[in-house]
Gaussian input, Z-matrix of N, CA and C with variables (Angstrom, degrees):
# hf/3-21g

backbone

0 1
 N
 C     1     B1
 C     2     B2     1     A1
 N     3     B3     2     A2     1     D1
 C     4     B4     3     A3     2     D2
 C     5     B5     4     A4     3     D3
 N     6     B6     5     A5     4     D4
 C     7     B7     6     A6     5     D5
 C     8     B8     7     A7     6     D6
 N     9     B9     8     A8     7     D7
 C    10    B10     9     A9     8     D8
 C    11    B11    10    A10     9     D9
 N    12    B12    11    A11    10    D10
 C    13    B13    12    A12    11    D11
 C    14    B14    13    A13    12    D12
 N    15    B15    14    A14    13    D13
 C    16    B16    15    A15    14    D14
 C    17    B17    16    A16    15    D15
 N    18    B18    17    A17    16    D16
 C    19    B19    18    A18    17    D17
 C    20    B20    19    A19    18    D18
 N    21    B21    20    A20    19    D19
 C    22    B22    21    A21    20    D20
 C    23    B23    22    A22    21    D21
 N    24    B24    23    A23    22    D22
 C    25    B25    24    A24    23    D23
 C    26    B26    25    A25    24    D24
 N    27    B27    26    A26    25    D25
 C    28    B28    27    A27    26    D26
 C    29    B29    28    A28    27    D27
 N    30    B30    29    A29    28    D28
 C    31    B31    30    A30    29    D29
 C    32    B32    31    A31    30    D30
 N    33    B33    32    A32    31    D31
 C    34    B34    33    A33    32    D32
 C    35    B35    34    A34    33    D33
 N    36    B36    35    A35    34    D34
 C    37    B37    36    A36    35    D35
 C    38    B38    37    A37    36    D36
 N    39    B39    38    A38    37    D37
 C    40    B40    39    A39    38    D38
 C    41    B41    40    A40    39    D39
 N    42    B42    41    A41    40    D40
 C    43    B43    42    A42    41    D41
 C    44    B44    43    A43    42    D42
 N    45    B45    44    A44    43    D43
 C    46    B46    45    A45    44    D44
 C    47    B47    46    A46    45    D45
 N    48    B48    47    A47    46    D46
 C    49    B49    48    A48    47    D47
 C    50    B50    49    A49    48    D48
 N    51    B51    50    A50    49    D49
 C    52    B52    51    A51    50    D50
 C    53    B53    52    A52    51    D51
 N    54    B54    53    A53    52    D52
 C    55    B55    54    A54    53    D53
 C    56    B56    55    A55    54    D54
 N    57    B57    56    A56    55    D55
 C    58    B58    57    A57    56    D56
 C    59    B59    58    A58    57    D57
 N    60    B60    59    A59    58    D58
 C    61    B61    60    A60    59    D59
 C    62    B62    61    A61    60    D60
 N    63    B63    62    A62    61    D61
 C    64    B64    63    A63    62    D62
 C    65    B65    64    A64    63    D63
 N    66    B66    65    A65    64    D64
 C    67    B67    66    A66    65    D65
 C    68    B68    67    A67    66    D66
 N    69    B69    68    A68    67    D67
 C    70    B70    69    A69    68    D68
 C    71    B71    70    A70    69    D69
 N    72    B72    71    A71    70    D70
 C    73    B73    72    A72    71    D71
 C    74    B74    73    A73    72    D72
 N    75    B75    74    A74    73    D73
 C    76    B76    75    A75    74    D74
 C    77    B77    76    A76    75    D75
 N    78    B78    77    A77    76    D76
 C    79    B79    78    A78    77    D77
 C    80    B80    79    A79    78    D78
 N    81    B81    80    A80    79    D79
 C    82    B82    81    A81    80    D80
 C    83    B83    82    A82    81    D81
 N    84    B84    83    A83    82    D82
 C    85    B85    84    A84    83    D83
 C    86    B86    85    A85    84    D84
 N    87    B87    86    A86    85    D85
 C    88    B88    87    A87    86    D86
 C    89    B89    88    A88    87    D87
 N    90    B90    89    A89    88    D88
 C    91    B91    90    A90    89    D89
 C    92    B92    91    A91    90    D90
 N    93    B93    92    A92    91    D91
 C    94    B94    93    A93    92    D92
 C    95    B95    94    A94    93    D93
 N    96    B96    95    A95    94    D94
 C    97    B97    96    A96    95    D95
 C    98    B98    97    A97    96    D96
 N    99    B99    98    A98    97    D97
 C   100   B100    99    A99    98    D98
 C   101   B101   100   A100    99    D99
 N   102   B102   101   A101   100   D100
 C   103   B103   102   A102   101   D101
 C   104   B104   103   A103   102   D102
 N   105   B105   104   A104   103   D103
 C   106   B106   105   A105   104   D104
 C   107   B107   106   A106   105   D105
 N   108   B108   107   A107   106   D106
 C   109   B109   108   A108   107   D107
 C   110   B110   109   A109   108   D108
 N   111   B111   110   A110   109   D109
 C   112   B112   111   A111   110   D110
 C   113   B113   112   A112   111   D111
 N   114   B114   113   A113   112   D112
 C   115   B115   114   A114   113   D113
 C   116   B116   115   A115   114   D114
 N   117   B117   116   A116   115   D115
 C   118   B118   117   A117   116   D116
 C   119   B119   118   A118   117   D117
 N   120   B120   119   A119   118   D118
 C   121   B121   120   A120   119   D119
 C   122   B122   121   A121   120   D120
 N   123   B123   122   A122   121   D121
 C   124   B124   123   A123   122   D122
 C   125   B125   124   A124   123   D123
 N   126   B126   125   A125   124   D124
 C   127   B127   126   A126   125   D125
 C   128   B128   127   A127   126   D126
 N   129   B129   128   A128   127   D127
 C   130   B130   129   A129   128   D128
 C   131   B131   130   A130   129   D129
 N   132   B132   131   A131   130   D130
 C   133   B133   132   A132   131   D131
 C   134   B134   133   A133   132   D132
 N   135   B135   134   A134   133   D133
 C   136   B136   135   A135   134   D134
 C   137   B137   136   A136   135   D135
 N   138   B138   137   A137   136   D136
 C   139   B139   138   A138   137   D137
 C   140   B140   139   A139   138   D138
 N   141   B141   140   A140   139   D139
 C   142   B142   141   A141   140   D140
 C   143   B143   142   A142   141   D141
 N   144   B144   143   A143   142   D142
 C   145   B145   144   A144   143   D143
 C   146   B146   145   A145   144   D144
 N   147   B147   146   A146   145   D145
 C   148   B148   147   A147   146   D146
 C   149   B149   148   A148   147   D147
 N   150   B150   149   A149   148   D148
 C   151   B151   150   A150   149   D149
 C   152   B152   151   A151   150   D150
 N   153   B153   152   A152   151   D151
 C   154   B154   153   A153   152   D152
 C   155   B155   154   A154   153   D153
 N   156   B156   155   A155   154   D154
 C   157   B157   156   A156   155   D155
 C   158   B158   157   A157   156   D156
 N   159   B159   158   A158   157   D157
 C   160   B160   159   A159   158   D158
 C   161   B161   160   A160   159   D159
 N   162   B162   161   A161   160   D160
 C   163   B163   162   A162   161   D161
 C   164   B164   163   A163   162   D162

   B1=1.4431
   B2=1.5459
   B3=1.2463
   B4=1.4818
   B5=1.4861
   B6=1.3289
   B7=1.4888
   B8=1.5240
   B9=1.3607
   B10=1.4237
   B11=1.5360
   B12=1.3361
   B13=1.5097
   B14=1.5014
   B15=1.3035
   B16=1.4704
   B17=1.5132
   B18=1.3275
   B19=1.4752
   B20=1.5280
   B21=1.3512
   B22=1.4260
   B23=1.5669
   B24=1.3139
   B25=1.4486
   B26=1.5288
   B27=1.3573
   B28=1.4034
   B29=1.5602
   B30=1.3614
   B31=1.4305
   B32=1.5135
   B33=1.3231
   B34=1.4851
   B35=1.5677
   B36=1.2851
   B37=1.4954
   B38=1.5343
   B39=1.3363
   B40=1.4394
   B41=1.5227
   B42=1.3010
   B43=1.4752
   B44=1.5276
   B45=1.3251
   B46=1.4662
   B47=1.5017
   B48=1.3170
   B49=1.4716
   B50=1.5449
   B51=1.3283
   B52=1.4385
   B53=1.5692
   B54=1.2905
   B55=1.4715
   B56=1.5246
   B57=1.3827
   B58=1.5009
   B59=1.4699
   B60=1.3246
   B61=1.4792
   B62=1.5265
   B63=1.3154
   B64=1.4069
   B65=1.4981
   B66=1.3552
   B67=1.4777
   B68=1.5733
   B69=1.3008
   B70=1.4439
   B71=1.5462
   B72=1.3216
   B73=1.4768
   B74=1.5140
   B75=1.3201
   B76=1.4993
   B77=1.5504
   B78=1.3250
   B79=1.4476
   B80=1.5169
   B81=1.3528
   B82=1.4270
   B83=1.5419
   B84=1.2794
   B85=1.4735
   B86=1.5611
   B87=1.3095
   B88=1.4627
   B89=1.5270
   B90=1.3647
   B91=1.4822
   B92=1.5402
   B93=1.3088
   B94=1.4252
   B95=1.5236
   B96=1.3225
   B97=1.4454
   B98=1.5160
   B99=1.3215
   B100=1.4913
   B101=1.5022
   B102=1.3263
   B103=1.4376
   B104=1.4802
   B105=1.3711
   B106=1.4581
   B107=1.5397
   B108=1.3515
   B109=1.4522
   B110=1.5221
   B111=1.3558
   B112=1.4674
   B113=1.5495
   B114=1.3080
   B115=1.4968
   B116=1.4749
   B117=1.3333
   B118=1.4734
   B119=1.5598
   B120=1.2893
   B121=1.4289
   B122=1.5819
   B123=1.2840
   B124=1.4550
   B125=1.5196
   B126=1.3112
   B127=1.4926
   B128=1.4916
   B129=1.2913
   B130=1.4697
   B131=1.5869
   B132=1.2953
   B133=1.4708
   B134=1.5166
   B135=1.3024
   B136=1.5273
   B137=1.4730
   B138=1.3725
   B139=1.4053
   B140=1.5107
   B141=1.2848
   B142=1.4800
   B143=1.4688
   B144=1.3128
   B145=1.4629
   B146=1.5611
   B147=1.3261
   B148=1.4780
   B149=1.5412
   B150=1.3214
   B151=1.4265
   B152=1.5234
   B153=1.3352
   B154=1.4570
   B155=1.5073
   B156=1.3211
   B157=1.4715
   B158=1.5076
   B159=1.2622
   B160=1.4893
   B161=1.5280
   B162=1.2895
   B163=1.4847
   B164=1.4709
   A1=109.74
   A2=114.76
   A3=116.83
   A4=110.58
   A5=116.41
   A6=122.37
   A7=109.09
   A8=118.15
   A9=121.56
   A10=114.31
   A11=115.16
   A12=119.79
   A13=108.20
   A14=118.02
   A15=119.82
   A16=111.65
   A17=114.95
   A18=119.57
   A19=109.91
   A20=116.83
   A21=119.99
   A22=112.00
   A23=115.82
   A24=119.42
   A25=110.87
   A26=115.59
   A27=120.41
   A28=112.75
   A29=117.42
   A30=121.15
   A31=112.92
   A32=114.80
   A33=120.03
   A34=109.29
   A35=117.87
   A36=120.20
   A37=110.90
   A38=117.04
   A39=121.93
   A40=110.67
   A41=116.69
   A42=122.31
   A43=112.03
   A44=116.43
   A45=118.44
   A46=113.92
   A47=116.10
   A48=122.26
   A49=111.10
   A50=115.96
   A51=120.21
   A52=111.06
   A53=116.74
   A54=121.60
   A55=111.37
   A56=114.02
   A57=116.03
   A58=113.40
   A59=119.41
   A60=121.48
   A61=111.33
   A62=119.03
   A63=121.58
   A64=113.43
   A65=116.26
   A66=121.95
   A67=111.42
   A68=114.70
   A69=121.02
   A70=109.25
   A71=117.04
   A72=120.41
   A73=110.09
   A74=117.42
   A75=119.12
   A76=108.01
   A77=117.41
   A78=119.33
   A79=111.13
   A80=118.87
   A81=124.28
   A82=112.51
   A83=116.33
   A84=119.67
   A85=109.02
   A86=118.19
   A87=120.36
   A88=111.97
   A89=116.82
   A90=117.69
   A91=110.13
   A92=118.13
   A93=122.93
   A94=112.59
   A95=114.92
   A96=121.23
   A97=113.23
   A98=114.37
   A99=121.73
   A100=108.91
   A101=120.38
   A102=120.79
   A103=112.13
   A104=118.48
   A105=120.83
   A106=110.97
   A107=116.15
   A108=119.47
   A109=110.43
   A110=115.56
   A111=119.34
   A112=112.10
   A113=113.02
   A114=118.31
   A115=112.74
   A116=114.68
   A117=119.53
   A118=111.02
   A119=116.45
   A120=121.00
   A121=110.19
   A122=116.75
   A123=117.65
   A124=113.51
   A125=115.43
   A126=118.58
   A127=112.84
   A128=117.53
   A129=125.35
   A130=110.22
   A131=118.02
   A132=124.45
   A133=109.09
   A134=115.82
   A135=120.50
   A136=109.22
   A137=117.88
   A138=120.80
   A139=115.34
   A140=117.89
   A141=120.18
   A142=115.46
   A143=115.89
   A144=119.87
   A145=107.94
   A146=110.67
   A147=118.06
   A148=107.67
   A149=115.13
   A150=119.87
   A151=110.79
   A152=117.68
   A153=121.72
   A154=107.61
   A155=115.09
   A156=120.83
   A157=110.87
   A158=116.84
   A159=121.07
   A160=113.16
   A161=120.14
   A162=122.89
   A163=113.90
   D1=137.30
   D2=176.63
   D3=-103.58
   D4=-177.60
   D5=-171.96
   D6=-62.94
   D7=-44.69
   D8=-177.61
   D9=-59.36
   D10=-37.39
   D11=179.24
   D12=-68.22
   D13=-39.26
   D14=-179.88
   D15=-65.29
   D16=-39.20
   D17=176.90
   D18=-66.56
   D19=-36.78
   D20=179.03
   D21=-65.81
   D22=-37.46
   D23=178.70
   D24=-65.49
   D25=-39.22
   D26=178.67
   D27=-67.77
   D28=-42.76
   D29=173.85
   D30=-59.39
   D31=-47.00
   D32=-178.86
   D33=-64.31
   D34=-38.45
   D35=179.08
   D36=-63.88
   D37=-43.56
   D38=178.57
   D39=-63.41
   D40=-45.59
   D41=177.21
   D42=-56.94
   D43=-46.43
   D44=179.52
   D45=-66.00
   D46=-36.07
   D47=178.69
   D48=-66.91
   D49=-41.17
   D50=175.75
   D51=-65.04
   D52=-37.08
   D53=-179.14
   D54=-64.11
   D55=-42.58
   D56=-178.93
   D57=-79.00
   D58=-27.68
   D59=-179.89
   D60=-80.64
   D61=-35.22
   D62=-173.80
   D63=-82.13
   D64=145.92
   D65=175.85
   D66=-108.49
   D67=-7.18
   D68=-177.98
   D69=-82.43
   D70=136.66
   D71=-175.88
   D72=-73.67
   D73=-35.15
   D74=-177.93
   D75=-66.75
   D76=-44.45
   D77=178.09
   D78=-64.39
   D79=-36.88
   D80=172.98
   D81=-56.72
   D82=-41.93
   D83=179.39
   D84=-69.87
   D85=-44.61
   D86=176.85
   D87=-60.25
   D88=-36.74
   D89=178.53
   D90=-69.98
   D91=-31.91
   D92=174.47
   D93=-58.58
   D94=-45.37
   D95=177.67
   D96=-66.21
   D97=-36.96
   D98=173.12
   D99=-62.02
   D100=-43.62
   D101=-179.43
   D102=-67.77
   D103=-32.71
   D104=177.67
   D105=-67.26
   D106=-39.67
   D107=177.53
   D108=-65.24
   D109=-41.16
   D110=177.53
   D111=-61.04
   D112=-39.23
   D113=-179.77
   D114=-68.63
   D115=-35.49
   D116=177.07
   D117=-67.45
   D118=-37.28
   D119=174.43
   D120=-64.37
   D121=-42.97
   D122=-177.56
   D123=-69.48
   D124=-34.37
   D125=-179.88
   D126=-90.74
   D127=3.22
   D128=178.64
   D129=59.11
   D130=38.05
   D131=179.84
   D132=-77.49
   D133=-44.47
   D134=-176.01
   D135=-89.17
   D136=122.12
   D137=174.67
   D138=-74.58
   D139=114.12
   D140=179.76
   D141=-110.61
   D142=33.03
   D143=177.20
   D144=-112.09
   D145=152.90
   D146=179.20
   D147=-70.56
   D148=137.20
   D149=176.80
   D150=-121.25
   D151=149.68
   D152=174.89
   D153=-80.74
   D154=119.48
   D155=-176.69
   D156=-82.20
   D157=-20.71
   D158=-175.35
   D159=-75.19
   D160=-15.66
   D161=177.99
   D162=-76.35

């Protein structure tokens, strides 16, 4: 596991905790978005490296 995957696990865990603790629907939706971002980090879907635009 690399650094981005560990960050993804942490973000996903926080999102799930917020979802189960909160009773507000808006916060539940926001925690779902946070979980999706964490999952993208874990599965390496989102490219977070700098790229050269000139090529």
